[in-house]
Backbone of each chain as ProteinMPNN parsed JSONL, in Angstrom:
{"seq_chain_A": "MKEPESNRVPGSWHPGPAILAWLWPGAGHLARGEPQRGWLIMGGVLFLILVGLFVGGLGVVDSETQRLWFLAQVLSTPAIFGVEIAQTKIIQSWTAEELLPYIGIGRVHELGILFIAMAGLMNFVAILDVLYDLPRATERRANSPEQQS", "coords_chain_A": {"N_chain_A": [[11.585, -6.691, 13.827], [12.831, -8.326, 11.972], [12.139, -10.962, 9.785], [11.638, -14.413, 10.376], [13.652, -16.954, 8.798], [12.32, -19.325, 8.284], [9.785, -18.598, 7.564], [9.882, -18.033, 4.925], [8.531, -19.133, 2.217], [8.393, -20.661, -0.933], [6.342, -19.094, -3.301], [4.804, -17.819, -1.474], [2.906, -15.07, -0.074], [3.491, -11.653, 0.861], [2.033, -9.195, 1.965], [2.263, -7.139, 3.884], [5.106, -6.255, 4.162], [5.224, -5.432, 1.491], [3.516, -3.227, 1.379], [4.911, -1.579, 3.11], [7.18, -1.227, 1.54], [6.189, 0.404, -0.436], [5.402, 2.631, 1.068], [7.828, 3.654, 2.021], [10.744, 3.668, 0.176], [12.62, 0.683, 0.014], [12.021, -0.077, 2.593], [10.48, -2.374, 2.753], [12.247, -4.498, 2.155], [13.959, -4.168, 4.289], [12.242, -4.861, 6.365], [11.899, -7.516, 5.73], [14.207, -8.653, 6.555], [16.483, -8.123, 5.06], [18.664, -6.084, 5.161], [20.834, -4.896, 3.769], [20.132, -4.905, 1.036], [17.811, -3.428, 1.265], [18.734, -0.841, 2.093], [20.24, -0.181, -0.159], [18.285, -0.12, -2.204], [16.693, 1.938, -1.21], [18.541, 4.054, -1.317], [18.978, 4.173, -4.116], [16.396, 4.77, -5.2], [15.756, 7.197, -3.893], [17.884, 8.717, -4.85], [17.262, 8.904, -7.617], [14.818, 10.326, -7.46], [15.611, 12.738, -6.22], [17.522, 13.738, -8.036], [15.857, 14.07, -10.255], [14.037, 16.038, -9.302], [15.868, 18.078, -8.805], [16.92, 18.625, -11.339], [14.642, 19.193, -12.934], [12.999, 20.815, -11.375], [10.187, 21.784, -9.221], [7.949, 21.517, -10.847], [7.908, 19.095, -12.181], [6.406, 17.175, -10.999], [3.171, 16.719, -11.363], [-0.117, 16.235, -11.133], [-2.224, 17.118, -12.6], [-1.62, 17.967, -15.269], [0.104, 15.998, -16.135], [-0.902, 13.275, -15.906], [-0.632, 10.405, -16.315], [2.136, 10.069, -16.083], [2.385, 10.903, -13.478], [1.112, 8.829, -12.12], [2.974, 6.768, -12.42], [5.092, 7.984, -11.073], [4.193, 8.186, -8.435], [4.379, 5.659, -7.476], [6.805, 5.41, -6.314], [6.978, 6.533, -3.706], [4.637, 7.659, -1.183], [5.344, 10.213, -0.52], [5.567, 11.69, -2.761], [3.09, 12.77, -3.173], [3.231, 14.859, -1.375], [5.116, 16.49, -2.613], [3.618, 17.191, -4.835], [1.541, 18.629, -3.596], [3.025, 20.743, -2.505], [3.966, 21.881, -4.857], [1.539, 22.686, -6.055], [0.649, 24.576, -4.162], [2.65, 26.523, -4.326], [2.369, 27.368, -6.971], [-0.204, 28.425, -6.841], [0.179, 30.538, -5.085], [1.936, 32.3, -6.284], [2.275, 34.907, -8.719], [1.732, 34.864, -12.295], [3.888, 36.087, -13.548], [5.872, 36.012, -11.624], [6.194, 33.328, -11.446], [7.257, 32.447, -13.813], [10.211, 32.076, -14.212], [10.54, 29.678, -12.929], [9.312, 27.597, -14.095], [9.788, 24.622, -15.64], [10.862, 23.781, -18.9], [10.901, 22.045, -22.073], [13.633, 19.785, -22.678], [14.746, 19.604, -20.066], [12.525, 19.637, -18.389], [11.168, 17.342, -19.31], [13.06, 15.324, -18.752], [13.285, 15.521, -15.987], [10.736, 14.66, -15.212], [10.907, 12.048, -16.21], [12.996, 10.906, -14.665], [11.834, 10.732, -12.064], [9.635, 9.16, -12.606], [10.921, 6.805, -13.397], [12.081, 6.16, -10.966], [9.767, 5.482, -9.56], [8.8, 3.285, -11.08], [10.912, 1.461, -10.85], [10.857, 1.102, -8.1], [8.454, -0.18, -7.95], [9.128, -2.663, -8.963], [10.733, -3.485, -6.858], [8.772, -3.603, -4.881], [7.198, -5.725, -5.845], [9.107, -7.714, -5.583], [9.301, -8.087, -2.816], [6.71, -8.69, -2.238], [5.936, -11.215, -3.262], [7.258, -14.407, -2.999], [9.29, -15.845, -5.206], [10.547, -19.054, -6.339], [13.208, -18.731, -7.187], [13.903, -16.34, -5.985], [13.669, -17.038, -3.305], [15.666, -18.955, -3.09], [17.827, -17.334, -3.664], [17.772, -15.615, -1.456], [18.245, -17.449, 0.595], [20.839, -18.122, 0.078], [22.145, -15.78, 0.481], [24.649, -13.726, 2.073], [23.681, -12.329, 4.265], [21.595, -13.848, 5.282], [22.883, -16.181, 5.928], [24.53, -15.526, 7.984]], "CA_chain_A": [[11.345, -6.425, 12.405], [13.382, -9.358, 11.092], [11.251, -12.099, 9.588], [12.429, -15.653, 10.424], [13.882, -17.583, 7.499], [11.353, -20.405, 8.091], [8.571, -18.032, 6.962], [10.087, -17.832, 3.485], [8.024, -20.291, 1.477], [8.185, -20.309, -2.346], [4.937, -18.885, -3.648], [4.065, -17.154, -0.388], [2.639, -13.648, -0.249], [3.858, -10.831, 2.013], [1.47, -7.863, 1.677], [2.739, -6.133, 4.848], [6.349, -5.648, 3.662], [4.997, -4.765, 0.201], [2.963, -1.897, 1.689], [6.04, -0.806, 3.656], [8.065, -0.889, 0.413], [5.619, 1.564, -1.129], [5.399, 3.793, 1.964], [9.185, 4.211, 1.988], [11.548, 2.749, -0.647], [13.588, -0.148, 0.724], [11.516, -0.484, 3.911], [9.991, -3.744, 2.629], [13.386, -5.398, 2.274], [14.432, -4.046, 5.677], [11.31, -5.639, 7.179], [12.074, -8.945, 5.419], [15.517, -9.099, 7.06], [17.523, -7.943, 4.04], [18.979, -4.668, 5.337], [21.751, -4.368, 2.757], [19.336, -4.638, -0.166], [16.89, -2.336, 1.602], [19.438, 0.455, 2.049], [20.649, 0.099, -1.551], [17.077, 0.271, -2.943], [16.34, 3.264, -0.704], [19.491, 5.007, -1.891], [18.752, 4.306, -5.562], [15.116, 5.451, -5.484], [15.869, 8.595, -3.462], [18.813, 9.361, -5.78], [16.529, 9.244, -8.849], [13.827, 11.375, -7.15], [16.289, 14.01, -5.947], [18.103, 14.241, -9.294], [14.724, 14.526, -11.075], [13.553, 17.324, -8.772], [16.934, 19.074, -8.959], [17.069, 18.978, -12.757], [13.42, 19.748, -13.531], [12.248, 21.691, -10.47], [8.948, 21.236, -8.642], [6.932, 21.31, -11.88], [7.958, 17.761, -12.791], [5.348, 16.368, -10.374], [1.926, 17.454, -11.597], [-1.169, 15.252, -11.434], [-3.233, 17.721, -13.484], [-1.206, 18.014, -16.674], [0.883, 14.793, -16.496], [-1.57, 12.291, -15.037], [-0.052, 9.067, -16.441], [3.476, 10.122, -15.493], [2.201, 11.018, -12.025], [0.786, 7.485, -11.615], [4.256, 6.056, -12.319], [5.926, 8.648, -10.068], [3.683, 7.977, -7.075], [4.763, 4.31, -7.038], [8.082, 5.458, -5.59], [6.667, 6.783, -2.295], [3.545, 8.639, -1.061], [5.917, 11.554, -0.356], [5.355, 12.395, -4.035], [1.884, 13.589, -2.972], [3.707, 16.07, -0.706], [5.742, 17.335, -3.65], [2.502, 17.681, -5.641], [0.851, 19.663, -2.808], [3.934, 21.901, -2.457], [3.964, 22.474, -6.2], [0.251, 23.356, -6.25], [0.592, 25.752, -3.283], [3.549, 27.553, -4.87], [1.764, 27.901, -8.198], [-1.367, 29.238, -6.48], [0.55, 31.744, -4.334], [2.743, 33.2, -7.091], [1.663, 35.416, -9.95], [2.29, 34.255, -13.507], [5.179, 36.713, -13.823], [6.814, 35.486, -10.638], [6.337, 31.884, -11.653], [7.875, 32.164, -15.118], [11.557, 31.48, -14.199], [10.555, 28.412, -12.201], [8.611, 26.578, -14.868], [10.703, 23.897, -16.509], [10.356, 23.514, -20.252], [11.776, 21.284, -22.953], [14.331, 18.571, -22.24], [14.935, 19.605, -18.621], [11.233, 19.264, -17.822], [10.897, 15.945, -19.669], [13.97, 14.417, -18.046], [12.894, 15.545, -14.572], [9.575, 13.759, -15.11], [11.373, 10.68, -16.473], [13.782, 10.435, -13.519], [10.97, 10.354, -10.935], [8.822, 8.033, -13.08], [11.783, 5.616, -13.332], [12.174, 5.825, -9.537], [8.517, 4.814, -9.222], [8.691, 1.983, -11.741], [11.899, 0.561, -10.243], [10.369, 0.762, -6.759], [7.384, -1.161, -8.168], [9.826, -3.951, -9.075], [11.131, -3.834, -5.484], [7.532, -3.973, -4.172], [6.856, -7.082, -6.3], [10.122, -8.619, -5.057], [8.994, -8.438, -1.422], [5.317, -9.148, -2.142], [5.75, -12.618, -3.624], [8.528, -15.148, -3.028], [9.509, -16.814, -6.276], [11.571, -20.018, -5.93], [14.537, -18.167, -7.419], [14.131, -15.322, -4.973], [13.864, -17.732, -2.031], [17.007, -19.541, -3.16], [18.771, -16.224, -3.586], [17.811, -15.132, -0.071], [18.847, -18.492, 1.437], [22.279, -18.13, -0.175], [22.757, -14.471, 0.701], [25.467, -13.697, 3.297], [22.898, -11.793, 5.381], [20.795, -14.913, 5.863], [23.763, -17.229, 6.43], [25.168, -15.082, 9.234]], "C_chain_A": [[11.8, -7.58, 11.515], [12.454, -10.568, 11.019], [12.07, -13.385, 9.625], [12.514, -16.285, 9.038], [12.84, -18.662, 7.205], [10.056, -19.896, 7.463], [8.686, -17.874, 5.455], [9.729, -19.108, 2.732], [7.833, -19.874, 0.024], [6.699, -20.198, -2.659], [4.141, -18.203, -2.557], [3.975, -15.654, -0.62], [2.977, -12.882, 1.028], [3.336, -9.4, 1.796], [1.978, -6.775, 2.618], [4.037, -5.464, 4.402], [6.17, -4.928, 2.323], [4.431, -3.362, 0.41], [4.064, -0.992, 2.245], [6.965, -0.332, 2.534], [7.52, 0.282, -0.383], [5.685, 2.814, -0.247], [6.77, 4.472, 2.01], [10.082, 3.231, 1.238], [12.57, 1.978, 0.195], [13.085, -0.677, 2.062], [10.998, -1.928, 3.884], [11.108, -4.75, 2.793], [13.976, -5.34, 3.685], [13.562, -4.905, 6.59], [11.451, -7.137, 6.938], [13.437, -9.481, 5.878], [16.602, -9.051, 6.009], [17.978, -6.487, 4.069], [19.859, -4.082, 4.237], [20.995, -4.004, 1.474], [18.393, -3.464, 0.076], [17.541, -0.97, 1.503], [19.827, 0.818, 0.621], [19.448, 0.551, -2.386], [16.658, 1.678, -2.518], [17.233, 4.339, -1.327], [19.229, 5.26, -3.37], [17.491, 5.082, -5.888], [15.207, 6.929, -5.088], [16.825, 9.377, -4.366], [18.072, 9.812, -7.047], [15.522, 10.373, -8.597], [14.522, 12.726, -6.984], [16.925, 14.594, -7.212], [16.987, 14.782, -10.198], [14.201, 15.874, -10.626], [14.593, 18.424, -8.984], [17.015, 19.561, -10.406], [15.828, 19.725, -13.266], [12.643, 20.714, -12.664], [10.945, 21.048, -10.021], [7.905, 20.862, -9.694], [6.915, 19.932, -12.508], [6.94, 16.808, -12.163], [4.049, 17.164, -10.475], [0.836, 16.474, -12.03], [-2.214, 15.799, -12.407], [-2.84, 17.573, -14.956], [-0.446, 16.764, -17.117], [0.36, 13.615, -15.689], [-0.911, 10.9, -15.107], [1.355, 9.008, -15.836], [3.371, 10.16, -13.966], [1.896, 9.653, -11.413], [2.052, 6.643, -11.462], [5.104, 6.648, -11.184], [5.507, 8.293, -8.646], [3.956, 6.554, -6.577], [6.047, 4.329, -6.21], [7.86, 5.643, -4.093], [5.48, 7.758, -2.228], [4.059, 10.069, -0.84], [5.768, 12.383, -1.636], [4.087, 13.251, -3.955], [2.262, 14.915, -2.3], [4.341, 17.034, -1.687], [4.654, 17.981, -4.5], [1.768, 18.818, -4.907], [1.707, 20.926, -2.75], [3.931, 22.636, -3.787], [2.686, 23.274, -6.443], [0.176, 24.637, -5.425], [1.462, 26.879, -3.829], [2.918, 28.203, -6.092], [0.588, 28.821, -7.86], [-0.96, 30.552, -5.817], [1.347, 32.743, -5.16], [1.94, 33.71, -8.284], [2.359, 34.765, -11.143], [3.681, 34.806, -13.806], [6.262, 36.189, -12.87], [7.164, 34.029, -10.915], [7.207, 31.528, -12.865], [9.272, 31.538, -15.048], [11.61, 30.088, -13.584], [9.796, 27.31, -12.917], [9.612, 25.925, -15.811], [10.07, 23.654, -17.867], [11.349, 22.612, -20.981], [12.392, 20.065, -22.298], [14.434, 18.476, -20.717], [13.66, 19.125, -17.915], [10.949, 17.769, -18.066], [11.774, 14.978, -18.876], [13.693, 14.385, -16.546], [11.724, 14.608, -14.323], [10.039, 12.307, -15.225], [12.135, 10.1, -15.282], [12.86, 9.936, -12.409], [10.051, 9.202, -11.34], [9.642, 6.74, -13.034], [11.98, 5.168, -11.889], [10.932, 5.045, -9.114], [8.424, 3.427, -9.816], [9.7, 0.983, -11.164], [11.475, 0.174, -8.829], [9.214, -0.236, -6.848], [7.983, -2.569, -8.299], [10.242, -4.428, -7.671], [9.909, -4.271, -4.669], [7.143, -5.406, -4.546], [7.825, -8.108, -5.714], [9.819, -9.026, -3.619], [7.576, -9.0, -1.272], [5.201, -10.657, -2.303], [7.104, -13.304, -3.729], [8.533, -16.146, -4.167], [10.54, -17.831, -5.784], [12.986, -19.461, -6.088], [14.888, -17.159, -6.329], [14.394, -15.961, -3.614], [15.261, -18.332, -1.974], [18.072, -18.461, -2.997], [18.911, -15.749, -2.139], [18.493, -16.146, 0.847], [20.364, -18.491, 1.287], [22.949, -16.803, 0.14], [23.534, -14.475, 2.017], [24.672, -13.218, 4.505], [22.118, -12.896, 6.081], [21.659, -16.001, 6.48], [24.368, -16.854, 7.776], [24.2, -15.145, 10.41]], "O_chain_A": [[11.24, -7.8, 10.441], [12.042, -11.121, 12.039], [13.108, -13.456, 8.968], [11.598, -16.175, 8.223], [12.502, -18.905, 6.046], [9.303, -20.682, 6.888], [7.691, -17.608, 4.78], [10.532, -20.036, 2.631], [7.192, -18.859, -0.247], [5.908, -21.081, -2.33], [2.931, -18.023, -2.692], [4.832, -15.049, -1.264], [2.78, -13.384, 2.134], [4.113, -8.5, 1.48], [2.114, -5.62, 2.214], [4.083, -4.241, 4.271], [6.859, -3.948, 2.04], [4.811, -2.422, -0.287], [4.149, 0.189, 1.909], [7.467, 0.791, 2.556], [8.285, 1.067, -0.943], [5.981, 3.909, -0.726], [6.866, 5.698, 2.035], [10.172, 2.068, 1.63], [13.297, 2.57, 0.994], [13.657, -1.62, 2.609], [11.073, -2.628, 4.894], [10.944, -5.751, 3.491], [14.439, -6.353, 4.21], [14.069, -5.591, 7.477], [11.162, -7.942, 7.824], [13.772, -10.636, 5.613], [17.543, -9.845, 6.049], [17.721, -5.735, 3.13], [19.674, -2.94, 3.818], [21.197, -2.932, 0.904], [18.2, -2.616, -0.796], [16.983, -0.048, 0.909], [19.755, 1.984, 0.232], [19.56, 1.484, -3.18], [16.311, 2.509, -3.357], [16.762, 5.376, -1.794], [19.251, 6.402, -3.83], [17.506, 5.956, -6.755], [14.79, 7.806, -5.844], [16.608, 10.561, -4.622], [18.228, 10.948, -7.496], [15.385, 11.275, -9.424], [14.079, 13.732, -7.537], [16.873, 15.804, -7.434], [17.149, 15.826, -10.83], [13.948, 16.755, -11.447], [14.246, 19.562, -9.302], [17.16, 20.756, -10.663], [15.942, 20.75, -13.939], [11.721, 21.372, -13.148], [10.638, 19.914, -10.39], [7.071, 19.988, -9.458], [6.014, 19.619, -13.285], [6.643, 15.755, -12.727], [3.854, 18.151, -9.766], [0.86, 15.952, -13.145], [-2.997, 15.037, -12.974], [-3.631, 17.111, -15.778], [-0.35, 16.485, -18.312], [1.087, 13.028, -14.887], [-0.661, 10.286, -14.069], [1.721, 8.038, -15.171], [4.16, 9.533, -13.259], [2.362, 9.347, -10.315], [2.192, 5.894, -10.495], [5.75, 5.917, -10.433], [6.348, 8.122, -7.764], [3.785, 6.271, -5.391], [6.34, 3.375, -5.49], [8.501, 4.964, -3.291], [5.327, 8.597, -3.116], [3.295, 11.026, -0.959], [5.833, 13.612, -1.604], [4.003, 14.312, -4.574], [1.692, 15.96, -2.611], [4.133, 18.245, -1.608], [4.741, 19.159, -4.847], [1.418, 19.833, -5.509], [1.203, 22.036, -2.92], [3.897, 23.866, -3.831], [2.728, 24.389, -6.964], [-0.298, 25.664, -5.91], [1.068, 28.045, -3.801], [2.926, 29.426, -6.235], [0.396, 29.857, -8.497], [-1.651, 31.561, -5.957], [1.435, 33.914, -4.79], [1.045, 33.03, -8.787], [3.44, 34.19, -11.01], [4.555, 34.07, -14.265], [7.405, 35.959, -13.266], [8.276, 33.571, -10.651], [7.806, 30.455, -12.927], [9.522, 30.559, -15.75], [12.619, 29.394, -13.706], [9.658, 26.205, -12.391], [10.204, 26.584, -16.666], [8.879, 23.355, -17.964], [12.49, 22.445, -20.551], [11.766, 19.397, -21.475], [14.237, 17.406, -20.142], [13.708, 18.324, -16.981], [10.547, 17.041, -17.158], [11.303, 13.949, -18.391], [13.848, 13.345, -15.906], [11.715, 13.854, -13.35], [9.625, 11.448, -14.447], [11.943, 8.937, -14.927], [13.068, 8.849, -11.869], [9.722, 8.356, -10.509], [9.112, 5.689, -12.67], [12.041, 3.973, -11.602], [11.037, 4.055, -8.39], [8.015, 2.487, -9.136], [9.388, -0.198, -11.006], [11.707, -0.957, -8.402], [9.013, -1.042, -5.94], [7.412, -3.542, -7.806], [10.12, -5.608, -7.341], [9.997, -5.197, -3.862], [6.799, -6.207, -3.677], [7.431, -9.228, -5.387], [10.05, -10.174, -3.236], [7.277, -9.697, -0.302], [4.457, -11.307, -1.569], [7.988, -12.847, -4.453], [7.86, -17.175, -4.103], [11.333, -17.511, -4.9], [13.851, -19.683, -5.24], [16.009, -17.128, -5.822], [15.241, -15.488, -2.856], [15.953, -18.24, -0.96], [19.069, -18.64, -2.299], [20.018, -15.511, -1.657], [19.225, -15.769, 1.762], [21.091, -18.812, 2.226], [24.174, -16.694, 0.078], [23.136, -15.144, 2.971], [24.938, -13.634, 5.633], [21.987, -12.898, 7.305], [21.248, -16.668, 7.429], [24.678, -17.715, 8.6], [24.572, -14.807, 11.534]]}, "seq_chain_B": "MIALLGFIPFVSPVNFFQTWWYLLIIPLAFGVSVIYKAIRLPRLDAYWFQVWLMTGQIVLVMLLIAVALALFVQLVVPAV", "coords_chain_B": {"N_chain_B": [[9.727, 40.164, -7.911], [10.361, 37.693, -6.662], [11.45, 36.47, -8.846], [13.898, 37.713, -9.046], [15.439, 36.546, -7.158], [16.753, 34.406, -8.177], [18.269, 31.226, -8.814], [16.665, 28.525, -7.24], [17.323, 25.656, -5.609], [15.783, 22.532, -6.381], [13.333, 23.694, -6.787], [13.34, 25.534, -8.913], [14.075, 24.847, -12.378], [17.113, 23.348, -13.738], [18.61, 25.004, -16.053], [20.923, 24.688, -17.437], [21.082, 22.104, -18.347], [19.506, 22.142, -20.583], [21.008, 22.342, -22.859], [22.893, 20.35, -22.477], [21.469, 17.977, -22.138], [21.633, 15.266, -22.78], [23.647, 14.193, -21.23], [22.487, 13.432, -18.93], [21.763, 10.803, -19.108], [23.649, 9.285, -17.852], [23.49, 9.578, -14.868], [20.845, 8.638, -14.755], [20.931, 5.994, -15.766], [22.687, 4.966, -13.894], [21.222, 5.177, -11.455], [19.032, 3.468, -11.994], [20.442, 1.081, -12.296], [21.537, 0.712, -9.729], [19.24, 0.106, -8.205], [18.131, -2.086, -9.609], [20.198, -4.041, -9.562], [20.427, -4.431, -6.82], [18.112, -5.808, -6.315], [18.239, -8.017, -8.015], [20.726, -9.456, -7.938], [22.146, -12.534, -6.781], [24.095, -12.679, -4.754], [25.773, -10.091, -2.939], [28.426, -9.542, -3.259], [30.043, -8.615, -5.442], [28.809, -6.221, -5.942], [29.023, -3.329, -6.529], [30.745, -3.332, -8.71], [29.123, -4.696, -10.55], [27.046, -2.85, -10.742], [28.285, -0.58, -11.942], [29.087, -1.792, -14.278], [26.609, -2.433, -15.503], [25.614, 0.159, -15.77], [27.458, 1.22, -17.592], [26.924, -0.483, -19.757], [24.264, 0.223, -20.42], [24.583, 2.938, -21.146], [26.374, 2.697, -23.279], [24.922, 1.102, -25.137], [22.734, 2.782, -25.607], [24.087, 4.861, -26.817], [25.021, 3.595, -29.147], [22.559, 2.996, -30.359], [21.666, 5.589, -30.789], [23.583, 6.503, -32.646], [23.075, 4.72, -34.742], [20.412, 5.397, -35.382], [20.788, 8.057, -36.126], [22.403, 7.751, -38.399], [20.598, 6.351, -39.988], [18.545, 8.241, -40.354], [19.958, 10.338, -41.551], [21.247, 9.207, -43.778], [19.922, 6.892, -44.915], [17.122, 7.435, -45.066], [16.941, 9.845, -46.714], [17.746, 8.698, -49.135], [15.742, 7.005, -49.899]], "CA_chain_B": [[10.617, 40.091, -6.741], [10.856, 36.328, -6.504], [12.273, 36.161, -10.017], [15.234, 38.265, -8.844], [16.185, 35.717, -6.211], [17.57, 33.485, -8.946], [18.084, 29.783, -8.771], [16.31, 27.871, -5.976], [17.428, 24.212, -5.857], [14.601, 21.672, -6.255], [12.121, 24.448, -7.144], [13.526, 25.987, -10.289], [14.813, 23.883, -13.198], [18.519, 23.644, -14.058], [18.557, 25.208, -17.504], [22.196, 24.235, -18.005], [20.867, 20.829, -19.012], [18.784, 22.291, -21.86], [22.011, 22.08, -23.897], [23.637, 19.114, -22.208], [20.474, 17.042, -21.585], [21.973, 13.854, -23.002], [24.548, 13.728, -20.169], [21.668, 12.9, -17.827], [21.63, 9.352, -19.248], [24.589, 8.633, -16.92], [22.855, 9.372, -13.554], [19.614, 7.838, -14.892], [21.349, 4.59, -15.878], [23.292, 4.597, -12.608], [20.142, 4.995, -10.478], [18.292, 2.251, -12.353], [21.336, -0.059, -12.04], [21.646, 0.54, -8.27], [18.026, -0.568, -7.717], [17.97, -3.384, -10.28], [21.19, -5.016, -9.083], [20.108, -4.73, -5.417], [17.029, -6.793, -6.316], [18.49, -9.153, -8.893], [21.937, -10.253, -7.675], [22.023, -13.531, -5.711], [24.997, -12.26, -3.683], [26.142, -8.687, -3.145], [29.888, -9.432, -3.157], [30.589, -7.765, -6.517], [27.662, -5.354, -6.245], [29.336, -2.049, -7.188], [31.28, -3.658, -10.039], [27.959, -5.013, -11.391], [26.298, -1.596, -10.971], [29.002, 0.228, -12.932], [29.049, -2.551, -15.542], [25.286, -2.239, -16.107], [25.541, 1.577, -16.168], [28.235, 1.332, -18.833], [26.215, -1.187, -20.837], [23.097, 1.029, -20.829], [25.055, 4.144, -21.848], [26.976, 2.274, -24.551], [23.868, 0.659, -26.064], [21.982, 3.985, -26.002], [24.952, 5.592, -27.748], [25.004, 2.865, -30.423], [21.225, 3.191, -30.959], [21.631, 6.981, -31.268], [24.4, 6.566, -33.874], [22.352, 3.979, -35.788], [19.258, 6.199, -35.796], [21.292, 9.245, -36.827], [22.813, 7.298, -39.732], [19.381, 5.995, -40.714], [17.824, 9.466, -40.728], [20.794, 11.172, -42.403], [21.702, 8.545, -45.005], [18.976, 5.946, -45.522], [15.83, 8.067, -45.369], [16.996, 10.701, -47.922], [17.973, 7.887, -50.341], [14.518, 6.244, -50.239]], "C_chain_B": [[11.236, 38.696, -6.612], [11.78, 35.963, -7.661], [13.704, 36.653, -9.84], [16.076, 37.402, -7.907], [17.041, 34.679, -6.91], [17.242, 32.029, -8.693], [17.751, 29.279, -7.365], [16.373, 26.36, -6.232], [16.135, 23.471, -5.535], [13.286, 22.409, -6.49], [12.236, 24.896, -8.591], [14.333, 24.954, -11.082], [16.255, 24.317, -13.452], [18.613, 23.779, -15.577], [19.867, 24.892, -18.217], [21.992, 22.964, -18.831], [19.994, 20.926, -20.269], [19.728, 21.976, -23.019], [22.626, 20.689, -23.735], [22.72, 18.026, -21.665], [20.89, 15.585, -21.718], [22.955, 13.31, -21.969], [23.771, 13.096, -19.013], [21.402, 11.399, -17.959], [22.524, 8.642, -18.229], [23.973, 8.491, -15.515], [21.577, 8.538, -13.632], [19.955, 6.345, -14.94], [21.944, 4.099, -14.561], [22.203, 4.302, -11.555], [19.352, 3.725, -10.728], [19.135, 1.017, -12.014], [21.448, -0.346, -10.546], [20.444, -0.252, -7.748], [17.928, -1.974, -8.303], [18.926, -4.427, -9.715], [20.968, -5.372, -7.614], [19.019, -5.796, -5.329], [17.483, -8.102, -6.952], [19.646, -10.055, -8.461], [21.722, -11.271, -6.563], [22.89, -13.183, -4.499], [25.482, -10.85, -3.997], [27.661, -8.471, -3.072], [30.466, -8.45, -4.183], [29.553, -6.722, -6.928], [28.049, -4.096, -7.042], [29.965, -2.254, -8.567], [30.118, -3.914, -11.009], [27.153, -3.75, -11.719], [26.976, -0.762, -12.051], [29.033, -0.455, -14.293], [27.713, -2.321, -16.246], [25.107, -0.79, -16.568], [26.256, 1.779, -17.498], [27.526, 0.684, -20.011], [25.035, -0.353, -21.349], [23.548, 2.228, -21.662], [25.594, 3.779, -23.228], [25.902, 1.889, -25.57], [23.024, 1.851, -26.528], [22.765, 4.803, -27.028], [24.932, 4.933, -29.136], [23.661, 3.037, -31.141], [21.123, 4.614, -31.533], [22.4, 7.125, -32.58], [23.654, 5.89, -35.024], [21.15, 4.788, -36.3], [19.682, 7.439, -36.581], [21.705, 8.876, -38.259], [21.592, 6.98, -40.596], [18.671, 7.248, -41.234], [18.62, 10.288, -41.744], [21.101, 10.525, -43.766], [20.622, 7.715, -45.693], [17.696, 6.649, -45.961], [15.906, 8.986, -46.607], [17.147, 9.899, -49.225], [16.711, 7.146, -50.799], [13.593, 7.098, -51.107]], "O_chain_B": [[12.449, 38.541, -6.475], [12.762, 35.242, -7.484], [14.63, 36.081, -10.416], [17.3, 37.528, -7.878], [17.961, 34.127, -6.306], [16.104, 31.659, -8.403], [18.471, 29.573, -6.411], [15.561, 25.836, -6.995], [15.478, 23.756, -4.534], [12.221, 21.798, -6.4], [11.334, 24.665, -9.397], [15.18, 24.264, -10.516], [16.577, 25.503, -13.389], [18.686, 22.781, -16.293], [19.917, 24.835, -19.446], [22.63, 22.766, -19.865], [19.764, 19.923, -20.944], [19.313, 21.415, -24.033], [22.846, 19.962, -24.704], [23.139, 17.233, -20.821], [20.546, 14.759, -20.873], [23.091, 12.094, -21.835], [24.321, 12.328, -18.224], [20.875, 10.782, -17.033], [22.211, 7.536, -17.789], [23.933, 7.374, -14.999], [21.252, 7.813, -12.692], [19.343, 5.537, -14.241], [21.73, 2.954, -14.162], [22.27, 3.291, -10.855], [19.037, 2.987, -9.794], [18.611, 0.025, -11.507], [21.453, -1.506, -10.135], [20.605, -1.17, -6.944], [17.672, -2.937, -7.581], [18.527, -5.554, -9.423], [21.282, -6.487, -7.197], [18.997, -6.592, -4.39], [17.139, -9.18, -6.466], [19.566, -11.276, -8.599], [21.18, -10.929, -5.512], [22.472, -13.37, -3.357], [25.59, -10.46, -5.16], [28.123, -7.352, -2.849], [31.266, -7.576, -3.846], [29.432, -6.381, -8.105], [27.476, -3.827, -8.098], [29.75, -1.457, -9.48], [30.119, -3.42, -12.137], [26.642, -3.599, -12.829], [26.314, -0.287, -12.974], [29.009, 0.207, -15.331], [27.682, -2.047, -17.446], [24.522, -0.536, -17.621], [25.733, 2.42, -18.41], [27.521, 1.219, -21.12], [24.83, -0.235, -22.557], [22.994, 2.511, -22.725], [25.311, 4.455, -24.217], [25.965, 2.3, -26.729], [22.642, 1.927, -27.696], [22.201, 5.357, -27.971], [24.838, 5.612, -30.158], [23.615, 3.201, -32.361], [20.572, 4.82, -32.614], [21.935, 7.783, -33.511], [23.603, 6.414, -36.136], [20.906, 4.851, -37.505], [19.04, 7.825, -37.558], [21.396, 9.597, -39.208], [21.559, 7.301, -41.784], [18.254, 7.309, -42.39], [18.052, 10.861, -42.673], [21.201, 11.218, -44.779], [20.429, 7.819, -46.904], [17.241, 6.478, -47.092], [15.027, 8.917, -47.466], [16.732, 10.357, -50.29], [16.623, 6.713, -51.948], [12.517, 6.643, -51.497]]}, "name": "protein", "num_of_chains": 2, "seq": "MKEPESNRVPGSWHPGPAILAWLWPGAGHLARGEPQRGWLIMGGVLFLILVGLFVGGLGVVDSETQRLWFLAQVLSTPAIFGVEIAQTKIIQSWTAEELLPYIGIGRVHELGILFIAMAGLMNFVAILDVLYDLPRATERRANSPEQQSMIALLGFIPFVSPVNFFQTWWYLLIIPLAFGVSVIYKAIRLPRLDAYWFQVWLMTGQIVLVMLLIAVALALFVQLVVPAV"}
């Protein structure tokens, strides 16, 4: 999995690790030989997703009523599609009366959406970081303790 | 029937935060800082110090903006 340091050329593109970074947060950095950064990104993105779901409930991921927010949320991981499917199945299987206590409203609902959207947007930054090596990023990686060891 | 089961984590919302919603700025700022600093820092030696520093900066600046906006709405707008 570890990419040799000689492959790190300023201005070079790495679509494979970028796809991995979208499939699972931090996986792109793990594939590029930066395990410490990978685990930290994974922890941060999953923390934001879990707090968002915990605070706002399943209703915070909804491609029907919050399409633009959903586009930001899905940048975090395709697992968001799973949350969307689970949410849709629950809504379809419950009656309106049963569903009422589980629908988030007001601030709680908004903040739940925001948490997962921020997870997606921050993971997008991580995807860009592994997709394209800027000179600064290459220098940073060359000087990192992980690469020196 | 299902309504009687009460709170189900990750399915039902936490309505406690309807009142205390602004406290959620702390975990939000913390999560953003964890990811940002993991990407941005050249070396990870002082990583957690940098994360808590950025978290504090975000919360403090948001607090100052909130105070400034509150003063603007309460004092400046009525005087215009």
